C-alpha positions as CSV (number, residue, x, y, z in Angstrom):
1,M,-10.6,-10.5,3.1
2,S,-7.2,-9.7,4.6
3,V,-5.6,-6.3,4.2
4,N,-3.0,-7.8,1.8
5,E,-5.8,-9.2,-0.4
6,R,-7.6,-5.9,-0.4
7,I,-4.4,-4.0,-1.4
8,E,-3.5,-6.5,-4.2
9,L,-7.1,-6.6,-5.5
10,A,-7.4,-2.8,-5.5
11,L,-4.1,-2.3,-7.4
12,A,-4.1,-5.2,-9.8
13,Q,-5.9,-3.2,-12.5
14,I,-3.2,-0.4,-12.1
15,V,0.1,-2.2,-11.9
16,K,0.5,-5.9,-12.8
17,N,3.6,-6.6,-10.6
18,I,2.6,-6.4,-6.8
19,W,4.4,-8.2,-4.0
20,P,4.5,-8.0,-0.2
21,L,7.7,-6.7,1.4
22,C,10.1,-6.7,-1.6
23,C,10.5,-7.4,-5.3
24,P,11.6,-11.1,-5.8
25,N,13.2,-10.5,-9.1
26,E,16.9,-10.0,-9.5
27,R,16.1,-7.5,-12.3
28,P,13.0,-5.6,-11.3
29,P,10.4,-4.6,-13.9
30,K,10.2,-0.9,-14.9
31,E,7.1,-0.5,-12.7
32,Y,6.0,-2.4,-9.7
33,I,4.4,-2.2,-6.3
34,V,5.6,-3.6,-2.9
35,Y,3.6,-3.1,0.3
36,N,4.4,-3.7,4.1
37,P,2.8,-3.3,7.4
38,E,3.9,-0.3,9.3
39,L,2.0,-0.5,12.6
40,E,-1.0,-2.4,14.1
41,E,-3.0,-0.8,16.8
42,A,-6.1,-1.3,18.8
43,A,-8.6,1.4,18.0
44,V,-11.9,0.7,19.9
45,F,-12.3,-1.0,23.3
46,A,-15.4,-2.3,25.1
47,D,-15.4,-4.1,28.4
48,D,-11.6,-3.9,28.5
49,T,-11.4,-5.9,25.2
50,D,-10.2,-4.7,21.8
51,Q,-13.0,-4.5,19.4
52,E,-11.3,-3.0,16.4
53,W,-7.8,-2.9,15.0
54,L,-6.2,-0.6,12.5
55,Q,-3.6,-1.7,10.1
56,H,-1.2,1.0,9.1
57,M,0.4,0.0,5.7
58,Q,2.8,1.4,3.3
59,V,2.4,0.9,-0.4
60,H,5.5,1.7,-2.5
61,L,5.3,2.5,-6.2
62,Y,8.6,2.1,-8.1
63,T,8.5,3.4,-11.7
64,K,10.9,4.7,-14.3
65,S,8.0,6.6,-16.0
66,N,6.1,9.8,-15.2
67,Y,4.2,8.9,-12.0
68,T,1.6,11.7,-11.9
69,E,-1.3,9.7,-13.2
70,R,-0.3,6.6,-11.3
71,R,-0.3,8.5,-8.0
72,R,-3.9,9.6,-8.6
73,E,-5.0,6.1,-9.7
74,I,-3.4,4.4,-6.7
75,R,-4.7,6.9,-4.2
76,K,-8.2,6.6,-5.6
77,A,-8.0,2.7,-5.7
78,L,-6.8,2.5,-2.0
79,R,-9.7,4.8,-1.0
80,E,-12.2,2.6,-2.8
81,A,-10.7,-0.5,-1.1
82,G,-11.6,1.2,2.3
83,A,-8.2,2.8,3.2
84,V,-7.6,6.2,4.5
85,V,-4.5,7.5,2.6
86,T,-2.7,9.8,5.1
87,D,0.2,10.9,3.1
88,I,2.4,10.3,0.0
89,I,6.2,10.7,0.0
90,T,7.8,11.1,-3.4
91,L,11.6,10.2,-3.8
92,H,13.9,9.6,-6.7
93,E,16.5,6.9,-6.5
94,K,19.4,8.3,-8.6
95,D,21.3,4.9,-8.7
96,S,18.4,2.9,-10.1
97,G,16.5,5.5,-11.9
98,Y,13.3,4.7,-10.2
99,H,10.8,7.3,-8.9
100,H,9.7,5.8,-5.5
101,L,6.4,6.9,-4.1
102,C,5.4,5.8,-0.6
103,F,1.6,5.8,0.3
104,S,0.9,5.6,3.9
105,C,-2.6,4.3,4.6
106,I,-4.8,2.9,7.3
107,F,-7.2,0.0,7.0
108,E,-9.7,-1.2,9.6
109,E,-9.1,-4.9,10.2
110,D,-12.0,-7.3,9.6
111,M,-12.4,-8.9,13.2
112,E,-14.3,-11.7,11.6
113,E,-11.2,-13.2,10.0
């Protein structure tokens, strides 16, 4: 299963609108998630060959509601999907009225894919 599939499967029970890279709607919903790759890096080498890759991802929650419970739910769901959540940055977009939470996380890539 790809990292994108793991993210979408993990978060689908929390937020129904999830997209890679950006929201495709001209008028975004009151709550949605977008995600993007941040960095790919080889993590384990053997015989001068990469054996494992790490996918550093960002998961962005945009909501106009109180985000406290969503933050906990998303952090837990990402952990259960095999991610290591390294930090969460919380911003407020005054122009749009959205709270914007950026979850940085790391997934091990399945080398069988």
